[in-house]
Every structure is written in C-alpha cells, then in structure tokens.
C-alpha positions in Angstrom: -70.8 149.7 22.1 -71.3 152.9 24.2 -74.2 153.0 26.7 -75.9 155.8 24.7 -75.8 153.8 21.4 -77.0 150.7 23.3 -79.9 152.6 24.9 -80.9 154.0 21.5 -80.8 150.5 20.0 -83.0 149.3 22.8 -85.5 152.1 22.3 -85.7 151.3 18.6 -86.4 147.7 19.3 -89.1 148.7 21.9 -90.8 150.9 19.2 -90.7 148.1 16.7 -92.1 145.6 19.2 -94.7 148.0 20.4 -96.1 148.4 16.8 -96.4 144.6 16.5 -98.1 143.9 19.9 -101.6 143.8 18.7 -100.7 141.4 15.8 -98.7 139.3 18.3 -101.7 139.1 20.6 -103.9 138.1 17.6 -101.3 135.5 16.5 -101.0 137.2 13.1 -97.2 137.4 13.0 -94.9 135.1 11.1 -93.3 132.5 13.3 -89.9 134.2 13.0 -91.3 137.6 14.0 -93.4 136.1 16.8 -90.2 134.5 18.3 -88.4 137.8 18.1 -91.3 139.7 19.8 -91.5 137.0 22.4 -87.8 137.2 23.3 -88.0 141.0 23.6 -91.0 140.7 25.9 -89.1 138.3 28.1 -86.2 140.7 28.4 -87.9 144.1 28.5 -89.9 145.0 31.6 -91.6 148.0 30.0 -92.7 146.1 26.8 -93.7 143.1 28.9 -95.9 145.3 31.1 -97.5 146.8 28.1 -98.1 143.3 26.6 -99.7 142.2 29.9 -102.0 145.2 29.8 -103.0 144.6 26.2 -103.6 140.9 27.0 -105.8 141.7 29.9 -107.8 144.3 28.0 -108.3 141.8 25.1 -109.6 139.1 27.5 -111.9 141.6 29.3 -113.4 142.7 26.0 -113.8 139.1 24.9 -115.5 138.2 28.1 -117.8 141.3 27.9 -118.7 140.4 24.4 -119.7 136.9 25.3 -121.6 137.8 28.4 -125.2 138.7 27.9 -126.2 141.8 29.7 -128.3 144.8 29.1 -126.7 146.6 32.0 -125.7 150.2 31.0 -122.9 149.9 33.6 -121.4 146.9 31.8 -121.7 148.7 28.4 -120.0 151.8 29.8 -117.2 149.7 31.2 -116.6 148.0 27.9 -116.5 151.4 26.2 -114.0 152.7 28.7 -111.8 149.6 28.2 -112.0 150.1 24.4 -111.0 153.8 24.7 -108.2 152.8 27.1 -106.9 150.3 24.7 -106.9 152.8 21.8 -105.1 155.4 24.0 -102.3 153.1 25.1 -101.7 151.8 21.6 -101.0 155.4 20.4 -97.2 156.2 20.1 -95.7 157.7 23.3 -95.0 161.4 23.2 -91.5 162.3 24.1 
C-alpha cells in the first residue's frame, strides 16, 4: 500500500473514531466497536490526546456538578469548559 493511501486510510479511521469518542466515554458503544476505538486510541497519538482531553473535561464537569457552590467564578469556569468541549467536538476544518 502506498504511503499516501495508507495516510488517507488512517485519516478516515481517525474521523470515524473522533465521531464515536463521546459515546465511547459514556460507555454507549457496542463491545465490538468499543474494542476497535480502544485499539485505535492506543495506536494514534492525536486521537489519544483528544480522548484524554475529553475525559478530563467530562471529569471536571462531573466534579463541578457535584460540588455545591454559589460562586460566580465556578459557574463561569464550568460554562467555559462546556463551550470548550463543544468547540473541540466540532469537525476539524481543513
């Protein structure tokens, strides 16, 4: 397989995995698809980093939701995290 074809194939797999990351984080994938995504995340640095970012955001949002605070600063931080999560989940512009 030529390097160009291999690179295109890898990019296609990254796009597929990227679309499934939120479902993967929420344990909503079939076992077979979860294994496929997990294997890709182990091999692909870019997707693995994206997964780590999503995972940290999810944990931060869960922690913020549990913590009781009327602090405007905390509420603003949570809103910034939500906007950030939405922005990074949008497809990348080429």
